[in-house]
C-alpha positions in Angstrom: 0.0 -0.2 0.1 1.3 3.4 -1.1 1.6 6.6 1.2 -1.7 8.3 -0.6 -3.5 5.3 0.0 -2.5 5.5 3.5 -3.5 9.0 4.0 -6.4 8.4 2.0 -7.6 5.8 4.6 -8.0 7.8 7.8 -10.6 10.4 6.4 -13.5 7.6 6.4 -11.8 4.9 9.2 -9.7 6.8 12.0 -6.9 4.6 13.1 -7.1 2.4 16.1 -4.7 2.8 18.8 -2.2 -0.2 19.2 -1.5 -2.2 22.2 2.0 -1.6 21.3 1.7 2.7 21.6 5.2 3.9 23.6 4.8 6.3 26.1 5.7 9.2 24.2 2.3 9.0 21.9 0.5 8.5 25.2 1.8 11.5 26.8 1.4 13.6 23.3 -2.3 12.0 23.8 -2.8 13.5 27.0 -1.3 16.8 26.3 -3.3 16.9 23.2 -7.3 16.2 25.2 -8.0 19.8 25.5 -8.4 20.2 22.0 -11.5 19.1 20.5 -11.5 15.6 19.4 -13.6 16.9 16.4 -11.9 19.7 15.6 -9.3 19.5 12.2 -6.3 19.9 14.0 -7.6 17.2 16.2 -7.9 15.1 13.1 -4.6 16.2 11.5 -2.6 15.5 14.5 -4.4 11.6 14.7 -3.0 11.3 11.2 1.1 12.7 11.9 0.7 10.2 14.7 -0.6 7.4 12.7 2.0 8.2 9.6 4.8 8.2 12.7 3.7 4.8 13.6 3.7 3.6 10.4 7.2 4.8 9.9 8.5 3.1 13.0 6.8 -0.1 12.3 8.5 -0.5 8.6 12.1 0.1 9.6 11.4 -1.9 12.7 10.6 -4.8 9.9 13.7 -3.7 7.6 15.7 -3.7 10.4 14.5 -7.5 11.4 14.9 -8.8 7.5 18.0 -7.2 7.2 19.3 -9.3 10.2 17.7 -12.6 9.4 19.5 -12.1 5.8 22.9 -11.5 7.6 22.4 -14.7 10.2 21.3 -16.8 6.7 24.4 -15.3 5.1 26.6 -16.3 7.9 25.5 -19.5 8.5 25.8 -20.2 4.8 29.3 -18.8 5.1 30.2 -21.1 7.8 28.4 -24.2 6.4 30.2 -23.7 3.3 33.7 -23.1 5.0 33.1 -26.2 7.3 32.0 -28.6 3.7 35.4 -26.8 2.1 37.4 -28.3 5.7 35.4 -31.5 5.8 36.7 -31.8 1.9 39.9 -30.9 2.3 40.2 -33.3 5.4 38.7 -36.2 3.5 41.1 -35.4 0.4 45.0 -34.5 2.0 44.2 -36.8 5.3 46.2 -34.6 7.6 48.6 -31.8 7.3 51.5 -33.9 7.0 50.3 -34.9 3.4 49.2 -31.6 2.3 53.1 -30.2 2.8 54.6 -33.1 1.3 52.0 -32.5 -1.5 53.4 -28.9 -1.2 56.7 -30.0 -1.2 57.0 -32.1 -4.1 54.9 -30.0 -6.3 57.7 -27.6 -5.4 60.3 -29.3 -6.3 58.4 -30.1 -10.0 58.7 -26.8 -10.0 62.0 -26.3 -9.4 62.9 -29.5 -12.4 60.6 -27.6 -14.9 62.3 -24.6 -14.6 65.8 -26.0 -14.4 64.6 -27.9 -17.7 62.9 -24.7 -19.8 66.0 -23.0 -19.1 67.9 -25.9 -20.2 66.6 -26.4 -23.2 66.8 -22.3 -23.3 70.4 -22.8 -23.4 70.6 -25.1 -26.1 67.8 -24.1 -28.6 68.7 -20.6 -28.4 71.9 -19.5 -26.6 73.9 -21.8 -27.9 73.2 -21.3 -31.7 73.4 -17.5 -31.0 76.7 -18.2 -30.0 77.3 -20.5 -32.7 76.7 -17.7 -35.5 78.6 -15.4 -33.5 81.9 -17.3 -33.8 80.9 -18.6 -37.4 80.6 -14.8 -38.4 83.5 -13.7 -36.6 86.5 -16.6 -37.0 84.6 -18.8 -39.9 82.9 -16.4 -42.3 84.1 -15.2 -45.5 83.7 -11.8 -46.3 82.9 -11.6 -50.4 82.7 -8.5 -51.9 80.6 -8.0 -55.2 81.5 -6.1 -58.3 79.1 -5.0 -60.8 79.6 -4.1 -64.3 76.8 -3.1 -67.2 77.2 -4.5 -70.4 75.6 -4.1 -74.2 75.8 -5.8 -77.0 74.4 -3.9 -80.6 75.1 -3.9 -84.2 76.2 -0.9 -86.5 72.7 -1.4 -89.4 70.2 -1.2 -86.2 71.7 0.3 -82.9 69.2 3.0 -83.2 66.1 0.9 -84.0 63.6 0.0 -81.1 66.0 2.2 -79.0 62.8 4.6 -78.3 60.0 1.8 -78.1 59.9 0.5 -74.3 59.7 -2.7 -73.4 57.8 -3.9 -76.3 60.3 -2.3 -78.9 62.7 -4.3 -77.1 60.9 -7.2 -77.2 60.9 -6.7 -80.7 64.2 -6.3 -81.4 65.3 -9.3 -81.9 69.1 -8.9 -83.0 70.3 -7.4 -79.3 68.3 -9.5 -77.2 69.5 -12.6 -78.8 73.4 -11.5 -78.5 72.5 -10.6 -74.6 70.4 -13.8 -73.8 73.2 -15.8 -75.3 75.7 -14.0 -73.1 73.7 -14.3 -70.4 73.4 -18.0 -70.8 77.0 -18.2 -71.6 77.7 -17.0 -68.0 75.6 -19.4 -66.6 77.0 -22.3 -68.2 79.8 -24.7 -67.8 81.7 -23.3 -71.1 82.8 -19.8 -69.3 84.6 -22.1 -66.7 85.8 -24.6 -69.6 87.6 -21.1 -71.0 88.9 -19.9 -67.9 90.5 -23.3 -67.5 91.3 -24.2 -71.1 91.9 -20.9 -73.2 94.4 -18.3 -73.4 93.8 -16.3 -70.2 94.5 -19.6 -67.7 98.2 -18.0 -67.8 96.6 -14.8 -66.0 94.7 -16.9 -63.5 97.7 -19.1 -62.4 100.5 -17.6 -59.7 97.7 -15.0 -58.6 95.3 -14.3 -56.2 92.6 -15.7 -59.0 94.0 -19.2 -59.3 91.6 -21.0 -57.1 89.1 -20.6 -59.4 90.8 -22.9 -61.8 90.1 -26.0 -59.4 86.2 -24.8 -58.9 83.4 -26.8 -60.4 80.8 -25.6 -62.5 78.5 -25.0 -59.4 80.8 -23.2 -57.6 81.6 -20.8 -60.2 78.0 -20.1 -60.5 77.7 -19.2 -56.9 80.2 -16.0 -57.4 79.9 -15.5 -61.1 75.7 -14.7 -61.7 73.8 -12.4 -64.2 70.7 -10.8 -65.1 69.0 -9.6 -68.0 66.8 -6.1 -67.9 65.0 -6.4 -71.1 63.8 -3.3 -71.6 67.2 -1.6 -71.8 68.9 -4.8 -73.6 71.5 -4.7 -71.1 73.1 -7.2 -68.7 74.2 -7.0 -65.4 77.5 -9.0 -64.4 77.6 -10.0 -60.4 81.2 -11.0 -59.3 82.3 -11.9 -56.2 85.3 -12.5 -54.5 86.9 -12.0 -51.1 88.7 -9.1 -51.6 87.6 -6.3 -53.6 90.5 -6.2 -55.9 90.1 -9.8 -57.1 86.4 -9.3 -57.8 87.5 -6.4 -60.3 89.8 -8.4 -61.9 87.8 -11.6 -62.3 85.0 -9.2 -63.9 87.2 -8.0 -66.5 88.4 -11.6 -67.1 84.8 -12.5 -67.6 84.1 -9.4 -69.7 86.8 -10.7 -71.8 85.5 -14.1 -72.3 82.0 -12.8 -72.8 83.6 -10.6 -76.0 85.7 -13.5 -77.4 82.4 -16.0 -77.3 80.0 -13.7 -78.8 82.5 -12.4 -81.6 83.3 -15.8 -82.3 79.5 -17.1 -82.2 79.3 -13.9 -84.4 82.3 -15.1 -86.9 80.4 -18.4 -86.9 77.5 -17.3 -88.2 78.9 -15.2 -90.8 81.4 -17.9 -92.4 77.6 -20.0 -92.7 76.0 -17.2 -94.3 78.4 -17.0 -96.5 78.8 -20.2 -96.8 75.4 -21.2 -97.8 75.5 -18.1 -100.6 78.4 -19.7 -102.4 76.8 -23.3 -101.9 73.7 -21.4 -103.8 76.3 -19.7 -106.4 77.6 -23.0 -106.9 74.2 -24.7 -107.7 73.3 -22.2 -110.2 76.4 -22.3 -112.1 76.2 -26.4 -112.5 72.1 -25.5 -113.5 73.2 -23.3 -116.1 75.7 -25.4 -117.1 73.8 -28.1 -117.3 71.0 -26.2 -119.4 73.7 -24.9 -121.7 74.7 -28.7 -122.4 71.3 -30.0 -123.0 71.4 -27.1 -125.6 74.5 -27.8 -127.7 73.6 -31.2 -127.7 70.5 -30.9 -129.5 71.9 -28.4 -131.7 74.6 -30.9 -133.0 72.1 -33.2 -133.0 70.1 -32.0 -135.5 72.8 -30.0 -137.4 70.4 -26.4 -136.7 71.6 -23.7 -134.3 68.0 -22.2 -134.5 65.4 -24.4 -136.0 63.5 -21.2 -135.6 64.7 -19.4 -138.8 63.8 -22.7 -140.8 60.5 -23.2 -139.4 60.0 -19.4 -140.3 61.3 -19.3 -143.8 58.7 -22.2 -144.4 55.8 -20.3 -142.8 56.9 -17.5 -145.2 56.9 -19.5 -148.6 53.7 -21.2 -147.6 52.4 -17.2 -147.3 54.3 -16.4 -150.7 52.6 -19.5 -152.2 49.8 -18.9 -151.0 49.4 -15.2 -152.2 50.2 -16.9 -156.1 47.4 -19.2 -155.8 44.8 -16.6 -155.2 46.3 -14.5 -157.9 45.6 -17.4 -160.0 42.6 -18.1 -159.0 41.5 -14.8 -160.1 42.7 -15.1 -163.2 41.0 -18.6 -164.0 37.6 -17.4 -162.9 38.4 -13.9 -165.5 39.2 -17.0 -167.9 35.8 -18.5 -167.3 33.8 -15.4 -166.8 35.2 -14.2 -170.7 34.3 -18.1 -172.1 38.1 -18.9 -171.9 38.3 -22.0 -169.8 40.2 -23.5 -173.2 43.1 -21.4 -173.7 46.2 -22.4 -173.6 47.2 -19.6 -170.8 43.8 -20.9 -168.8 45.3 -24.6 -169.2 48.6 -23.4 -168.0 47.5 -21.2 -164.5 45.2 -24.5 -163.5 48.2 -26.8 -164.1 50.5 -24.1 -162.2 47.9 -24.0 -159.0 48.0 -27.7 -158.7 51.6 -27.7 -158.4 51.2 -24.7 -156.0 48.9 -26.2 -153.9 51.1 -29.3 -153.6 53.9 -27.3 -152.9 52.0 -25.6 -149.8 50.7 -29.2 -148.8 54.1 -30.4 -148.7 55.2 -27.4 -147.1 53.0 -28.0 -143.8 53.6 -31.8 -143.8 57.4 -31.5 -143.4 56.3 -29.1 -140.0 54.6 -32.1 -138.7 55.8 -35.5 -140.2 58.4 -37.4 -139.4 61.6 -38.0 -141.6 64.2 -40.6 -141.3 62.5 -41.2 -137.9 63.7 -38.4 -136.7 61.1 -35.6 -135.2 59.2 -32.8 -137.1 60.2 -29.6 -137.1 57.5 -28.6 -134.9 58.8 -31.2 -131.8 62.1 -30.0 -132.8 61.4 -26.4 -132.2 59.7 -27.5 -128.7 62.7 -28.7 -127.7 64.5 -26.0 -128.8 62.7 -23.6 -127.0 62.4 -25.5 -123.3 66.4 -25.7 -123.8 66.6 -22.2 -124.4 64.3 -21.8 -121.5 66.5 -23.6 -119.3 69.4 -21.6 -120.0 67.7 -18.2 -119.4 66.0 -19.8 -116.0 69.6 -20.8 -114.9 70.9 -17.5 -116.4 68.3 -15.8 -113.7 69.1 -18.3 -110.7 73.3 -17.7 -110.9 72.2 -13.8 -111.3 70.0 -13.9 -107.9 72.7 -16.5 -106.4 76.0 -13.8 -107.2 73.3 -10.5 -106.2 72.6 -12.4 -102.7 76.5 -14.1 -102.6 77.4 -9.7 -102.5 74.3 -9.2 -99.8 75.8 -11.4 -97.6 78.9 -10.2 -97.6 78.0 -6.5 -97.5 76.1 -7.8 -94.7 78.6 -9.4 -92.8 81.0 -6.8 -93.2 78.2 -4.8 -91.5 76.3 -6.8 -89.0 79.5 -7.6 -86.6 77.8 -7.8 -83.1 80.1 -4.9 -80.7 80.1 -5.6 -77.1 80.6 -2.0 -75.2 80.7 -1.9 -71.3 78.6 0.9 -69.9 79.3 0.5 -66.8 83.3 -0.7 -65.6 83.6 -3.3 -62.6 85.1 -0.9 -59.7 86.2 -2.5 -56.2 83.1 -2.6 -53.9 83.5 -0.9 -50.4 82.0 -2.8 -48.4 81.5 -6.4 -48.2 77.7 -8.2 -49.6 78.2 -10.9 -47.7 77.6 -12.4 -44.6 75.4 -9.9 -43.2 76.1 -10.4 -39.7 72.3 -8.7 -38.7 70.4 -10.7 -40.8 72.3 -13.6 -39.8 71.8 -13.0 -36.1 67.8 -12.0 -36.6 66.7 -15.4 -38.4 68.8 -17.5 -36.5 67.4 -15.7 -33.0 63.8 -15.9 -34.9 64.2 -19.8 -35.9 65.7 -20.3 -32.2 62.9 -19.1 -30.4 60.6 -21.1 -32.9 61.9 -24.3 -32.4 62.2 -23.8 -28.2 58.4 -22.4 -28.2 57.5 -25.7 -30.0 59.5 -28.2 -28.0 58.2 -26.7 -24.9 54.8 -26.9 -26.0 55.3 -30.7 -26.9 57.4 -30.9 -23.4 54.3 -29.3 -21.5 52.0 -31.8 -23.4 53.9 -35.1 -22.7 54.3 -33.9 -18.9 
């Protein structure tokens, strides 16, 4: 019930006095007996006394509930503590056993710390000490000398120079030479040329003599190269224990690269010239054979050019045909004049027959074979074919000679030139080994192994 409800009820039902009223209330009531019970002041006084009474009762009930709650919590805590003590007594079976367990756990903890310390010493500290010792006393410093070369040809040195990447890829001549040089540096051929070439004497009795005892794999770890396809240049890297040795070996390798490129270029030029000479020789052989066939044909038929004979026969036939036409005209005129039986008409008819027979014999001589020999038309065809072969052979020889002249001029101009863009310079500081990187990698790997071993050991225990 709220306070508003409590204040609303006294107007209709005044509060009854309780047997547990305090003496202070009774004294206040005695003092107020002089007040008229029906007056408003008396009503307000009763309400005030009733509210104070309710407030006191509520406070006493609140204090009683708080004390009961505290007593319940205290009893519960005592019960839980008693339960824990009972469990501890049941499990430990005495204070001596607890002390023994604590002592055993302390020993195990000490052994674990000692074990981890030993593992840390073996897996982390020892590798670091070994790395420091290796860097200080065993590692051989290497000085790297860098040089850049370019291989170009005079006739196409400017082609593709401003085309960027696509131009570099498109210009096959320069790139082929660069990749050839790069492949040569990475191959066994470089070591063979150093060992058995003309520069062997330059390596003996010098600081570079150990190079002669290297294998191909060992040399590849000291001499490497890379190609930049945009600039068509090759970068040569040479590492040696001393800066002067790196520079000297770089110069020797550059000289071998230049000689190798020149040797390949000369071999290619000789091959091109040989092919051109073979073409000329083959064309000369074909021309000689074609002319031989033509001469044999002329000697066999005792005729240098049957075309003239055939042309004379056709000219004679044409002239005879003209005479025949004129005789026929005369015969027709005599027939019209009624003089067909005249002596002149008979002579014209006889002459016409002889001319016609002569034309037929001439035509027959062109196609008929006499004395088992070919006809004039066949002979003319053979002569034409022989002349055609001679002309083709002459054109082939002319083309072969032109190709040979072109090859000779291109070989003279198309020589590869090796240019040293950046000469090898003595390095200032060693490039390998890198102490900080080696120590950092050793520390990271050692810590990873240590943590993994500790995790596996904790699971096992």
